[in-house]
Backbone of each chain as ProteinMPNN parsed JSONL, in Angstrom:
{"seq_chain_A": "MAVVVQAESFDAGAELNAFSDGAGVGAVVSFTGVVRDTDGTLAVMEIEHYPGMTERAIAGIVDDAMARWALMDALVIHRHGTLLAGDPIMMVATKSAHRADAFAAADFLMDYLKSRAPFWKKETTADGSAWVDAKDADEDALARW", "coords_chain_A": {"N_chain_A": [[79.437, -62.125, 60.852], [76.158, -62.853, 61.835], [72.748, -61.86, 62.231], [69.622, -62.476, 62.871], [66.288, -61.824, 62.745], [63.203, -63.083, 63.086], [59.742, -64.455, 62.359], [59.486, -66.918, 61.564], [59.945, -70.474, 62.386], [63.032, -72.153, 63.132], [65.718, -74.482, 62.318], [67.697, -75.747, 64.629], [69.792, -77.393, 64.717], [70.593, -77.757, 62.02], [71.296, -75.117, 61.632], [73.517, -74.915, 63.28], [75.335, -76.848, 62.339], [75.802, -75.539, 59.711], [77.019, -73.238, 60.499], [79.36, -74.041, 61.676], [81.491, -74.649, 60.053], [84.844, -73.82, 58.712], [88.107, -72.433, 58.29], [90.628, -73.174, 60.672], [89.016, -73.217, 62.881], [88.277, -74.16, 66.134], [86.563, -74.49, 68.184], [83.247, -74.496, 68.826], [80.359, -73.04, 70.253], [76.969, -73.338, 71.375], [73.825, -72.034, 72.091], [70.432, -72.69, 72.623], [67.4, -71.443, 73.019], [64.178, -72.46, 74.41], [60.623, -72.436, 74.28], [59.277, -72.557, 77.429], [57.024, -74.464, 79.341], [56.236, -74.074, 82.161], [54.207, -74.844, 84.193], [52.62, -76.58, 82.787], [50.369, -75.443, 81.587], [50.635, -73.691, 79.669], [49.206, -71.942, 77.053], [49.871, -70.158, 74.596], [52.862, -68.462, 73.775], [53.498, -65.235, 73.234], [55.569, -63.08, 71.371], [56.632, -59.856, 71.367], [58.366, -57.28, 69.53], [60.641, -54.719, 68.625], [60.766, -53.474, 65.658], [63.626, -52.75, 63.767], [64.985, -51.297, 65.93], [65.64, -53.689, 67.28], [67.037, -55.306, 65.511], [69.388, -53.678, 65.367], [70.192, -53.376, 68.073], [70.851, -55.865, 68.684], [72.91, -56.318, 66.92], [74.762, -54.378, 67.944], [75.429, -55.607, 70.372], [76.613, -57.959, 69.492], [78.759, -56.817, 68.122], [80.175, -55.913, 70.345], [80.892, -58.279, 71.629], [82.572, -59.644, 69.74], [84.565, -57.77, 69.672], [85.65, -58.29, 72.393], [86.349, -60.861, 72.755], [88.432, -63.405, 71.132], [86.855, -64.002, 68.671], [85.97, -66.125, 65.782], [83.456, -65.967, 64.41], [79.899, -65.004, 64.902], [76.679, -65.94, 65.754], [73.257, -64.999, 65.786], [69.966, -65.81, 66.269], [66.645, -64.801, 66.607], [63.366, -65.177, 67.359], [59.965, -63.794, 66.787], [56.494, -63.284, 67.502], [53.873, -65.603, 67.551], [54.373, -68.214, 69.635], [54.644, -71.891, 70.567], [54.597, -74.189, 73.327], [57.78, -75.673, 73.79], [58.609, -74.836, 71.269], [61.517, -73.616, 69.335], [62.816, -70.446, 70.585], [65.077, -68.732, 70.187], [68.559, -68.499, 69.334], [72.07, -68.806, 69.9], [75.165, -68.706, 68.749], [78.717, -69.161, 68.706], [81.957, -69.093, 67.497], [85.471, -70.12, 67.673], [89.053, -70.19, 68.015], [90.018, -71.437, 70.215], [88.239, -72.913, 73.141], [87.616, -71.371, 75.329], [87.004, -68.659, 74.693], [84.838, -68.841, 72.982], [83.024, -69.988, 74.744], [82.788, -68.029, 76.735], [81.833, -65.637, 75.243], [79.492, -66.667, 74.127], [78.012, -66.742, 76.61], [77.969, -64.108, 77.428], [76.58, -62.87, 75.353], [74.107, -64.048, 75.683], [73.335, -63.114, 78.179], [73.27, -60.276, 77.576], [71.305, -60.337, 75.599], [69.04, -60.966, 76.945], [68.386, -58.79, 78.368], [68.865, -56.465, 77.08], [67.994, -56.456, 74.408], [65.237, -55.467, 72.478], [62.801, -57.103, 73.154], [59.718, -58.538, 74.186], [57.934, -60.858, 76.139], [54.754, -62.516, 76.366], [52.576, -64.329, 78.195], [50.015, -66.746, 77.66], [47.697, -68.511, 79.304], [44.987, -70.788, 80.327], [44.057, -69.227, 82.326], [44.188, -66.626, 81.389], [45.999, -63.809, 80.144], [49.418, -62.663, 80.486], [52.043, -60.376, 80.805], [55.385, -61.191, 80.677], [57.387, -60.625, 83.648], [60.55, -58.953, 83.763], [63.491, -60.203, 85.372], [65.129, -59.267, 88.329], [67.591, -60.587, 88.664], [68.379, -61.061, 86.075], [69.129, -58.469, 85.064], [71.081, -58.001, 87.086], [73.013, -59.768, 86.275], [74.371, -58.697, 84.237], [76.27, -57.055, 85.441], [78.528, -58.806, 85.632], [80.127, -58.764, 83.506]], "CA_chain_A": [[78.325, -62.259, 61.995], [74.75, -62.812, 61.353], [71.612, -61.487, 63.09], [68.334, -62.866, 62.171], [65.059, -61.684, 63.74], [62.153, -63.673, 62.218], [58.658, -65.046, 62.842], [59.373, -68.435, 61.18], [60.776, -71.346, 63.144], [64.304, -72.507, 62.407], [66.362, -75.829, 62.695], [68.897, -75.261, 65.402], [70.828, -78.303, 64.192], [71.111, -77.212, 60.673], [71.91, -73.794, 61.681], [74.818, -75.156, 63.943], [76.147, -77.342, 61.134], [76.266, -74.678, 58.569], [77.781, -72.269, 61.11], [80.617, -74.543, 62.329], [82.694, -74.655, 59.188], [85.773, -72.588, 58.702], [89.522, -72.893, 58.544], [91.199, -72.663, 61.975], [87.965, -73.227, 63.974], [88.596, -75.293, 67.155], [85.603, -74.667, 69.184], [81.944, -73.944, 68.505], [79.549, -73.114, 71.352], [75.69, -72.82, 70.827], [72.62, -72.163, 73.05], [69.054, -72.736, 71.916], [66.253, -71.124, 74.017], [63.041, -73.058, 73.919], [59.459, -72.055, 74.992], [58.999, -73.493, 78.539], [55.75, -74.58, 79.909], [56.549, -74.397, 83.69], [53.126, -75.611, 85.007], [51.8, -77.39, 81.974], [49.29, -74.679, 81.395], [50.836, -72.549, 78.646], [48.501, -72.162, 75.679], [50.819, -69.672, 73.598], [53.458, -67.296, 74.109], [53.804, -64.296, 72.063], [56.944, -62.383, 71.54], [56.688, -58.665, 70.667], [59.671, -56.545, 69.445], [60.76, -53.248, 68.114], [61.519, -53.713, 64.489], [64.666, -51.734, 63.535], [65.807, -51.209, 67.015], [65.885, -55.06, 67.553], [68.3, -55.744, 64.69], [70.468, -52.656, 65.626], [70.488, -53.486, 69.406], [71.621, -57.252, 68.738], [74.243, -56.06, 66.358], [75.654, -53.901, 68.782], [75.792, -56.59, 71.408], [77.465, -58.941, 68.903], [80.061, -56.13, 67.928], [80.969, -55.861, 71.591], [81.392, -59.641, 71.88], [83.668, -59.726, 68.651], [85.629, -56.908, 70.178], [86.124, -58.451, 73.47], [86.88, -62.172, 72.576], [88.925, -63.766, 69.893], [85.795, -64.932, 67.861], [86.001, -66.047, 64.288], [82.189, -65.505, 63.945], [78.864, -65.225, 66.019], [75.278, -66.017, 65.209], [72.0, -64.801, 66.641], [68.644, -65.938, 65.726], [65.578, -64.669, 67.59], [61.998, -65.216, 66.769], [58.972, -62.957, 67.376], [55.205, -63.724, 67.002], [53.084, -66.489, 68.377], [55.117, -69.569, 69.708], [53.944, -72.84, 71.357], [55.598, -74.693, 74.219], [58.705, -76.572, 72.985], [59.098, -74.133, 69.981], [62.644, -72.896, 69.67], [62.644, -69.042, 70.528], [66.236, -68.184, 69.893], [69.767, -69.398, 69.157], [73.283, -68.068, 69.897], [76.5, -69.59, 68.493], [79.999, -68.57, 68.569], [83.169, -70.039, 67.152], [86.911, -69.578, 68.012], [90.283, -71.084, 67.894], [89.918, -72.277, 71.507], [86.842, -72.941, 73.578], [87.301, -70.232, 76.412], [86.566, -67.536, 73.917], [83.451, -69.236, 72.428], [82.042, -70.11, 75.824], [82.546, -66.662, 77.317], [81.107, -64.814, 74.334], [78.032, -66.976, 73.941], [77.436, -66.478, 77.827], [77.79, -62.725, 77.449], [75.623, -62.599, 74.45], [72.767, -64.501, 76.348], [72.953, -62.064, 79.239], [72.851, -59.043, 77.027], [70.035, -60.338, 74.667], [67.882, -61.09, 77.689], [68.109, -57.534, 78.976], [69.178, -55.163, 76.238], [67.324, -56.498, 73.132], [63.877, -55.096, 72.753], [61.686, -58.145, 73.193], [58.771, -58.67, 75.393], [57.197, -61.906, 76.175], [53.449, -62.518, 76.883], [52.155, -65.858, 78.249], [48.598, -67.027, 77.609], [47.175, -69.801, 79.877], [43.58, -70.828, 80.532], [43.534, -68.148, 83.283], [44.388, -65.38, 80.893], [47.352, -63.447, 79.458], [50.26, -61.719, 81.395], [53.298, -60.142, 80.3], [56.639, -61.864, 81.685], [58.24, -59.433, 84.051], [62.085, -59.007, 83.908], [63.971, -60.563, 86.753], [66.366, -58.663, 88.827], [68.751, -61.414, 88.367], [68.965, -60.918, 84.589], [69.75, -57.269, 85.114], [72.357, -58.14, 87.89], [73.932, -60.621, 85.525], [75.245, -57.755, 83.321], [77.481, -56.577, 86.211], [79.526, -59.681, 85.654], [80.738, -58.259, 82.421]], "C_chain_A": [[77.001, -62.107, 61.272], [73.779, -62.609, 62.584], [70.478, -61.688, 62.405], [67.262, -62.758, 63.078], [63.863, -62.181, 62.582], [60.984, -64.29, 62.905], [58.814, -66.492, 62.756], [60.345, -69.134, 62.293], [62.193, -71.531, 62.476], [64.866, -73.905, 63.058], [67.62, -75.645, 63.252], [70.092, -76.228, 64.89], [71.503, -78.034, 62.902], [71.873, -75.969, 60.685], [73.451, -74.069, 62.264], [75.842, -75.771, 62.971], [76.798, -76.486, 60.279], [77.169, -73.483, 59.279], [79.309, -72.7, 61.419], [81.807, -74.732, 61.366], [83.704, -73.652, 59.306], [87.183, -73.079, 58.993], [89.904, -72.387, 59.968], [90.312, -72.8, 63.228], [88.306, -74.465, 64.844], [87.593, -75.453, 68.205], [84.445, -73.802, 68.646], [81.062, -74.15, 69.826], [78.152, -72.679, 70.924], [74.687, -72.996, 72.118], [71.386, -71.871, 72.21], [68.018, -72.466, 73.16], [64.972, -71.629, 73.511], [61.795, -72.62, 74.874], [59.215, -72.979, 76.214], [57.711, -73.3, 79.164], [55.858, -75.058, 81.28], [55.366, -75.182, 84.367], [52.351, -76.434, 84.128], [50.516, -76.641, 81.574], [49.312, -73.692, 80.268], [50.069, -72.846, 77.24], [49.455, -71.537, 74.583], [51.652, -68.616, 74.415], [53.785, -66.519, 72.875], [54.842, -63.289, 72.46], [56.746, -60.896, 70.648], [57.997, -58.082, 70.542], [59.547, -55.264, 68.673], [61.569, -53.246, 66.771], [62.437, -52.493, 64.139], [65.578, -51.647, 64.668], [66.295, -52.795, 67.379], [67.174, -55.418, 66.898], [69.525, -54.918, 65.193], [71.221, -53.064, 67.105], [71.259, -54.887, 69.462], [73.024, -57.153, 67.972], [75.344, -55.458, 67.049], [76.202, -54.792, 69.893], [76.811, -57.602, 70.711], [78.839, -58.17, 68.633], [80.866, -56.16, 69.311], [81.542, -57.203, 71.928], [82.682, -59.852, 71.06], [84.85, -59.013, 69.166], [86.41, -57.328, 71.502], [86.831, -59.94, 73.517], [87.409, -62.436, 71.187], [87.945, -64.764, 69.136], [86.141, -64.835, 66.255], [84.553, -65.773, 63.737], [81.135, -65.676, 65.129], [77.589, -65.203, 65.104], [74.189, -65.723, 66.114], [70.786, -64.852, 65.798], [67.7, -65.628, 66.736], [64.26, -64.453, 66.874], [61.093, -64.145, 67.574], [57.589, -63.691, 66.942], [54.803, -64.56, 68.02], [53.968, -67.855, 68.4], [54.26, -70.592, 70.787], [55.08, -73.431, 72.343], [56.38, -75.798, 73.379], [59.273, -75.9, 71.677], [60.578, -73.51, 70.273], [62.351, -71.249, 69.478], [63.969, -68.411, 69.882], [67.498, -69.031, 70.043], [70.971, -68.349, 69.219], [74.428, -69.091, 69.427], [77.66, -68.737, 68.301], [81.059, -69.521, 68.116], [84.514, -69.211, 67.373], [87.805, -70.576, 67.832], [90.319, -72.087, 69.173], [88.493, -72.005, 72.274], [86.591, -71.739, 74.77], [86.599, -69.094, 75.908], [85.295, -67.707, 73.579], [82.442, -69.329, 73.639], [81.693, -68.772, 76.55], [81.651, -65.761, 76.568], [79.787, -65.253, 74.217], [77.362, -66.582, 75.447], [77.093, -64.964, 77.947], [76.726, -62.34, 76.422], [74.308, -62.88, 75.001], [72.533, -63.408, 77.241], [72.453, -60.766, 78.672], [71.58, -59.113, 76.31], [68.927, -60.442, 75.507], [67.315, -59.61, 78.201], [68.082, -56.243, 78.145], [68.623, -55.285, 74.789], [65.943, -56.31, 73.279], [62.853, -56.084, 72.32], [60.916, -58.218, 74.334], [58.03, -59.851, 75.257], [55.873, -61.88, 76.851], [52.957, -63.866, 76.874], [50.671, -65.932, 78.333], [48.341, -68.308, 78.175], [45.543, -69.793, 79.866], [42.935, -69.795, 81.438], [43.597, -66.694, 82.661], [45.743, -65.08, 80.494], [48.069, -62.462, 80.449], [51.561, -61.733, 80.623], [54.445, -60.705, 81.249], [57.395, -60.733, 82.329], [59.775, -59.848, 84.013], [62.43, -59.367, 85.293], [65.178, -59.683, 86.954], [67.767, -59.389, 88.557], [69.355, -61.325, 87.078], [69.648, -59.537, 84.503], [71.099, -57.332, 85.863], [73.398, -58.941, 87.079], [74.835, -59.843, 84.705], [76.41, -57.221, 84.094], [78.67, -57.564, 86.149], [80.552, -59.223, 84.605], [81.573, -56.917, 82.427]], "O_chain_A": [[76.808, -61.373, 60.303], [73.976, -63.088, 63.701], [70.304, -61.097, 61.339], [67.213, -63.456, 64.091], [63.721, -61.697, 61.459], [61.179, -64.675, 64.058], [58.402, -67.252, 63.632], [61.247, -68.572, 62.916], [62.424, -71.07, 61.359], [64.486, -74.326, 64.15], [68.596, -75.405, 62.54], [71.225, -75.787, 64.697], [72.72, -78.073, 62.722], [72.851, -75.734, 59.976], [74.433, -73.516, 61.77], [76.975, -75.317, 62.809], [78.004, -76.518, 60.038], [77.975, -72.856, 58.592], [80.262, -71.921, 61.417], [82.947, -74.94, 61.783], [83.469, -72.645, 59.974], [87.418, -73.98, 59.798], [89.52, -71.289, 60.37], [90.708, -72.568, 64.37], [88.565, -75.573, 64.375], [87.662, -76.365, 69.03], [84.58, -72.686, 68.144], [81.028, -75.236, 70.404], [78.069, -71.719, 70.159], [74.764, -73.897, 72.953], [71.312, -71.026, 71.319], [67.905, -73.235, 74.115], [64.604, -71.348, 72.371], [61.959, -72.474, 76.086], [58.954, -74.16, 75.986], [57.298, -72.189, 79.494], [55.628, -76.226, 81.593], [55.641, -76.149, 85.078], [51.397, -77.033, 84.624], [49.574, -77.347, 81.213], [48.352, -73.004, 79.924], [50.308, -73.8, 76.499], [49.847, -72.286, 73.688], [51.271, -68.045, 75.436], [54.21, -66.954, 71.804], [54.972, -62.777, 73.572], [56.723, -60.882, 69.417], [58.808, -58.35, 71.429], [58.5, -54.848, 68.177], [62.785, -53.061, 66.731], [62.003, -51.344, 64.229], [66.781, -51.866, 64.527], [67.452, -52.937, 67.776], [68.19, -55.756, 67.505], [70.593, -55.49, 65.408], [72.438, -53.083, 67.292], [72.213, -55.021, 70.229], [74.041, -57.758, 68.312], [76.528, -55.773, 66.924], [77.368, -54.675, 70.27], [77.771, -58.023, 71.356], [79.913, -58.728, 68.858], [82.072, -56.409, 69.343], [82.636, -57.255, 72.49], [83.732, -60.19, 71.606], [85.977, -59.507, 69.135], [87.534, -56.895, 71.756], [87.788, -60.141, 74.266], [86.969, -61.844, 70.202], [88.126, -65.974, 68.994], [86.476, -63.826, 65.634], [84.48, -65.345, 62.585], [81.39, -66.333, 66.138], [77.473, -64.625, 64.024], [74.223, -66.226, 67.237], [70.581, -64.124, 64.826], [67.884, -66.179, 67.822], [64.115, -63.662, 65.941], [61.362, -63.716, 68.696], [57.608, -64.597, 66.109], [55.189, -64.43, 69.182], [54.229, -68.484, 67.374], [53.438, -70.201, 71.617], [56.276, -73.189, 72.178], [55.89, -76.579, 72.564], [60.263, -76.352, 71.1], [60.797, -72.957, 71.35], [61.791, -70.796, 68.479], [63.806, -67.546, 69.022], [67.54, -70.059, 70.719], [70.895, -67.237, 68.696], [74.438, -70.252, 69.838], [77.546, -67.641, 67.751], [80.967, -70.716, 68.397], [84.633, -67.989, 67.282], [87.465, -71.719, 67.528], [90.597, -73.284, 69.112], [87.773, -71.037, 72.028], [85.469, -71.3, 75.025], [85.694, -68.565, 76.553], [84.516, -66.785, 73.825], [81.298, -68.876, 73.601], [80.553, -68.464, 76.897], [80.767, -65.148, 77.165], [78.887, -64.413, 74.193], [76.218, -66.128, 75.447], [76.054, -64.601, 78.499], [75.976, -61.416, 76.737], [73.403, -62.061, 74.842], [71.51, -62.744, 77.072], [71.453, -60.196, 79.108], [70.8, -58.161, 76.326], [67.834, -60.097, 75.057], [66.13, -59.332, 78.387], [67.458, -55.219, 78.422], [68.756, -54.34, 74.012], [65.374, -56.939, 74.171], [62.158, -55.946, 71.314], [61.409, -57.974, 75.435], [57.406, -59.951, 74.2], [55.802, -61.247, 77.905], [52.876, -64.537, 75.845], [50.101, -65.154, 79.098], [48.762, -69.278, 77.544], [44.924, -68.83, 79.413], [41.743, -69.488, 81.443], [43.155, -65.716, 83.264], [46.602, -65.962, 80.484], [47.463, -61.615, 81.106], [52.064, -62.671, 80.005], [54.354, -60.637, 82.474], [58.003, -59.933, 81.618], [60.126, -61.008, 84.227], [61.803, -58.94, 86.262], [66.019, -59.394, 86.102], [68.822, -58.814, 88.289], [70.562, -61.463, 86.883], [70.71, -59.461, 83.885], [72.111, -56.817, 85.389], [74.596, -58.728, 87.263], [75.973, -60.249, 84.469], [77.457, -56.948, 83.507], [79.757, -57.188, 86.586], [81.754, -59.313, 84.852], [82.105, -56.517, 81.391]]}, "seq_chain_B": "MNVMYFAWVRERIGVPSEEVTTGAVTVADLVAELSAREERYAAAFADVTALRVAVDQELTTFDAPLAGAHEVAFFPPMTGG", "coords_chain_B": {"N_chain_B": [[57.14, -35.777, 66.365], [57.658, -39.214, 66.099], [56.083, -41.178, 68.359], [56.435, -44.111, 70.15], [54.915, -47.203, 71.582], [55.458, -50.099, 73.508], [54.494, -53.525, 74.472], [52.918, -53.812, 77.524], [52.681, -51.116, 77.977], [51.83, -50.157, 75.5], [49.34, -51.402, 75.263], [48.165, -50.239, 77.477], [48.06, -47.575, 76.759], [46.875, -47.749, 74.339], [47.384, -47.385, 71.67], [49.936, -48.402, 69.125], [51.575, -46.511, 68.041], [52.151, -42.965, 67.526], [52.122, -39.649, 66.037], [53.536, -36.86, 67.574], [53.302, -33.596, 68.25], [55.4, -31.511, 69.82], [57.21, -29.396, 72.284], [58.693, -30.416, 74.182], [61.652, -30.589, 76.058], [63.178, -32.615, 77.208], [63.112, -36.234, 77.722], [61.643, -36.642, 79.955], [59.995, -34.448, 80.2], [58.442, -34.772, 78.061], [56.959, -36.895, 78.821], [55.668, -35.843, 81.151], [54.146, -34.033, 79.716], [52.425, -35.663, 78.02], [51.213, -37.174, 80.019], [49.696, -35.217, 81.319], [47.893, -34.94, 79.432], [45.844, -36.918, 79.027], [44.124, -39.514, 80.851], [44.87, -42.376, 80.282], [47.413, -42.009, 79.575], [48.49, -40.915, 81.892], [48.173, -43.142, 83.534], [49.823, -45.17, 82.345], [52.254, -43.986, 82.507], [52.605, -43.786, 85.424], [54.65, -44.799, 87.105], [57.659, -44.282, 86.328], [59.932, -45.566, 86.826], [59.555, -48.24, 86.29], [59.699, -48.29, 83.553], [61.337, -48.228, 80.485], [63.234, -46.226, 77.997], [63.862, -45.389, 74.59], [65.667, -43.416, 72.503], [65.45, -42.514, 69.214], [66.085, -45.241, 68.714], [68.026, -45.965, 70.346], [68.95, -46.989, 73.558], [68.141, -44.959, 76.405], [68.204, -42.463, 78.924], [65.582, -41.048, 81.161], [66.173, -38.317, 81.54], [67.208, -37.544, 79.103], [67.98, -35.299, 76.423], [65.737, -34.16, 73.784], [66.241, -32.765, 71.456], [66.26, -32.751, 67.973], [65.455, -35.301, 67.795], [63.811, -37.965, 66.262], [62.263, -40.366, 66.799], [60.742, -41.752, 69.606], [60.548, -44.115, 72.153], [58.626, -46.107, 74.407], [58.728, -48.625, 76.821], [58.405, -51.487, 78.893], [60.97, -53.244, 80.994], [63.043, -55.313, 79.077], [62.535, -58.58, 77.974], [63.944, -60.618, 76.507], [65.656, -63.446, 74.986]], "CA_chain_B": [[58.173, -36.743, 66.451], [56.993, -40.348, 66.256], [56.112, -41.854, 69.886], [55.966, -45.603, 70.115], [54.748, -47.853, 72.881], [55.351, -51.638, 73.303], [54.007, -54.551, 75.456], [51.802, -53.362, 78.488], [52.553, -49.675, 77.764], [50.971, -50.163, 74.34], [48.044, -51.879, 75.746], [47.442, -49.295, 78.381], [47.754, -46.225, 75.971], [45.77, -47.988, 73.361], [47.965, -47.242, 70.141], [51.379, -48.727, 69.084], [52.539, -45.275, 67.907], [51.419, -41.752, 67.255], [52.685, -38.517, 65.943], [53.248, -36.01, 68.674], [54.03, -32.368, 68.113], [55.807, -31.088, 71.204], [58.176, -28.662, 72.577], [59.506, -31.091, 75.21], [63.068, -30.543, 75.899], [63.721, -33.835, 77.624], [62.058, -37.205, 77.765], [60.71, -36.458, 81.216], [59.027, -33.307, 79.749], [57.442, -35.406, 77.114], [56.217, -37.973, 79.705], [54.72, -35.036, 81.776], [53.17, -33.401, 78.702], [51.497, -36.719, 77.741], [50.427, -37.495, 81.298], [48.644, -34.278, 81.607], [46.831, -34.922, 78.405], [44.721, -37.972, 79.188], [44.372, -40.594, 81.998], [45.526, -43.478, 79.872], [48.935, -41.71, 79.705], [49.013, -40.954, 83.306], [48.243, -44.562, 84.14], [50.996, -45.773, 81.699], [53.614, -43.425, 83.005], [52.537, -43.368, 86.852], [55.937, -45.198, 87.638], [58.536, -44.507, 85.143], [61.128, -46.494, 87.118], [59.185, -49.414, 85.697], [59.69, -48.289, 82.147], [62.585, -47.939, 79.661], [62.943, -45.481, 77.002], [64.794, -45.282, 73.665], [65.558, -42.188, 71.606], [66.126, -42.886, 67.827], [66.276, -46.671, 68.655], [69.094, -46.109, 71.264], [68.274, -47.006, 75.022], [68.764, -43.952, 77.158], [67.392, -42.129, 80.257], [64.376, -39.856, 81.12], [66.542, -36.925, 81.453], [67.922, -37.314, 77.821], [67.423, -34.344, 75.585], [64.858, -34.576, 72.577], [66.531, -32.023, 70.265], [66.675, -33.467, 66.731], [64.908, -36.793, 67.785], [62.626, -38.379, 65.346], [61.427, -41.417, 67.483], [60.831, -42.013, 70.965], [59.781, -45.495, 72.345], [58.552, -46.336, 75.896], [58.353, -49.951, 77.018], [58.815, -52.082, 79.976], [62.187, -53.821, 80.804], [62.956, -56.179, 77.967], [62.53, -59.994, 78.397], [64.335, -61.368, 75.437], [66.401, -64.612, 75.162]], "C_chain_B": [[57.148, -38.051, 66.516], [57.154, -41.019, 67.621], [55.527, -43.182, 69.615], [55.79, -46.23, 71.51], [54.749, -49.374, 72.66], [54.816, -52.242, 74.601], [52.812, -53.68, 76.318], [51.674, -51.846, 78.25], [51.696, -49.48, 76.52], [49.607, -50.403, 74.553], [47.229, -50.845, 76.67], [47.215, -47.954, 77.597], [46.902, -46.564, 74.89], [46.296, -47.909, 71.891], [49.416, -47.686, 70.263], [52.237, -47.524, 68.887], [51.639, -44.125, 67.516], [52.33, -40.683, 66.954], [52.367, -37.458, 66.916], [54.021, -34.72, 68.356], [54.274, -31.746, 69.59], [57.047, -30.178, 71.225], [58.966, -29.181, 73.794], [61.008, -31.002, 75.02], [63.727, -31.836, 76.266], [62.694, -34.917, 77.509], [61.14, -37.119, 78.952], [59.691, -35.474, 80.856], [58.128, -33.797, 78.98], [56.585, -36.262, 78.015], [55.124, -36.989, 80.439], [53.674, -34.433, 81.04], [51.983, -34.46, 78.272], [50.765, -37.142, 78.965], [49.357, -36.467, 81.643], [47.515, -34.244, 80.538], [45.558, -35.718, 78.629], [45.109, -39.064, 80.234], [45.057, -41.715, 81.666], [46.991, -43.253, 79.844], [49.332, -41.69, 81.039], [49.091, -42.219, 84.0], [49.426, -45.241, 83.488], [52.321, -45.353, 82.28], [53.595, -43.115, 84.571], [53.897, -43.736, 87.497], [56.949, -45.346, 86.708], [59.731, -45.197, 85.595], [60.792, -47.935, 86.681], [59.243, -49.528, 84.162], [61.199, -47.985, 81.761], [62.285, -47.08, 78.531], [64.079, -45.438, 75.881], [64.495, -44.196, 72.702], [66.2, -42.525, 70.26], [66.755, -44.182, 67.997], [67.607, -46.921, 69.655], [68.518, -45.971, 72.788], [68.9, -45.671, 75.665], [67.992, -43.664, 78.433], [66.333, -41.039, 80.192], [64.944, -38.562, 81.113], [67.412, -36.687, 80.08], [67.227, -36.137, 76.986], [66.69, -34.905, 74.36], [65.333, -33.703, 71.37], [66.938, -32.842, 69.131], [66.149, -34.861, 66.824], [63.802, -36.854, 67.0], [61.684, -39.339, 65.9], [61.728, -41.731, 68.851], [59.956, -43.163, 71.357], [59.718, -45.622, 73.809], [58.012, -47.755, 75.809], [58.861, -50.233, 78.396], [60.151, -52.801, 79.76], [61.953, -55.031, 79.983], [63.137, -57.512, 78.581], [62.779, -60.97, 77.083], [65.04, -62.769, 75.824], [65.505, -65.739, 75.314]], "O_chain_B": [[55.994, -37.93, 66.927], [58.268, -41.391, 67.993], [54.463, -43.404, 69.039], [56.439, -45.827, 72.475], [54.112, -49.869, 71.731], [54.704, -51.591, 75.639], [51.951, -53.002, 75.758], [50.551, -51.348, 78.333], [50.837, -48.599, 76.562], [48.748, -49.669, 74.067], [46.014, -50.652, 76.643], [46.199, -47.297, 77.827], [46.158, -45.679, 74.466], [45.608, -48.375, 70.982], [50.078, -47.439, 71.272], [53.359, -47.412, 69.38], [50.465, -44.331, 67.206], [53.391, -40.703, 67.578], [51.206, -37.118, 67.142], [55.243, -34.746, 68.21], [53.349, -31.549, 70.378], [57.841, -30.193, 70.284], [59.798, -28.468, 74.355], [61.544, -31.303, 73.954], [64.766, -32.16, 75.69], [61.529, -34.632, 77.234], [59.974, -37.507, 78.891], [58.53, -35.676, 81.212], [56.977, -33.374, 79.084], [55.372, -36.225, 77.804], [53.919, -37.23, 80.374], [52.533, -34.279, 81.475], [50.8, -34.126, 78.201], [49.591, -37.477, 78.806], [48.291, -36.784, 82.17], [46.44, -33.663, 80.694], [44.426, -35.266, 78.45], [46.272, -39.424, 80.413], [45.831, -42.194, 82.494], [47.766, -44.184, 80.063], [50.33, -42.299, 81.425], [49.897, -42.428, 84.907], [50.063, -45.966, 84.251], [53.271, -46.103, 82.503], [54.412, -42.318, 85.034], [54.294, -43.013, 88.41], [57.175, -46.465, 86.247], [60.589, -45.433, 84.745], [61.683, -48.783, 86.701], [58.937, -50.551, 83.55], [62.066, -47.591, 82.541], [61.152, -47.131, 78.053], [65.24, -45.452, 76.288], [63.399, -44.018, 72.172], [67.4, -42.795, 70.205], [67.874, -44.356, 67.515], [68.14, -48.03, 69.689], [67.789, -45.051, 73.158], [70.072, -45.369, 75.438], [67.241, -44.496, 78.942], [66.258, -40.245, 79.255], [64.246, -37.642, 80.688], [68.205, -35.75, 79.995], [65.999, -36.076, 76.912], [66.989, -36.02, 73.934], [64.804, -33.931, 70.282], [67.897, -33.604, 69.257], [66.418, -35.614, 65.888], [62.925, -35.991, 66.989], [60.485, -39.28, 65.625], [62.879, -41.958, 69.222], [58.786, -43.23, 70.978], [60.696, -45.27, 74.468], [57.13, -48.116, 75.03], [59.59, -49.454, 79.011], [60.544, -53.011, 78.612], [60.929, -55.708, 80.079], [63.812, -57.631, 79.603], [62.013, -61.861, 76.715], [64.948, -63.155, 76.989], [65.959, -66.871, 75.481]]}, "name": "protein", "num_of_chains": 2, "seq": "MAVVVQAESFDAGAELNAFSDGAGVGAVVSFTGVVRDTDGTLAVMEIEHYPGMTERAIAGIVDDAMARWALMDALVIHRHGTLLAGDPIMMVATKSAHRADAFAAADFLMDYLKSRAPFWKKETTADGSAWVDAKDADEDALARWMNVMYFAWVRERIGVPSEEVTTGAVTVADLVAELSAREERYAAAFADVTALRVAVDQELTTFDAPLAGAHEVAFFPPMTGG"}
């Protein structure tokens, strides 16, 4: 498993190709999160995190996924710092012999990364800056698992 | 112990972290102690249901004990992904 927390951008395609290798792999699932500019007004998105706890929390979530599904490997990349609309924020990839495990584990990882990994987003537009509120739906999504 | 603040909690309190000498038994005791100290803490901790807390980098609850803790962090609900 690999957990990468970095300010630098990443090439999701190259990461996915590198991750997809391996004997017995039958299914690879990936998700890439991108900075969304909902109203066309976003100047920058800043992502703050808690160095140390971030890596630890993500590793714990990945361990849970590896224990729960028959995964051959999992990859999580999450950025922090100042990002622009269209920039990749994060990526999750899973691989397994059969697709059901890879799909379910990737979905689980995304739900937990949203609400249990210590990142906070702040959006700046021409009107000023505001912290993005956590959504009840994101917290509720954890109950699925 | 080292007390850390993130996101709007950090902005409201005005520092990212500080050393605090305390006899607080639980996280809630520490919150009460800080809130009594200065208005900026009272403002940040006015509604703890809007906050989350980690002790030694593990998410926990406000009734968690602080015995042996080195690092306590306060922050709003996380918005990763």
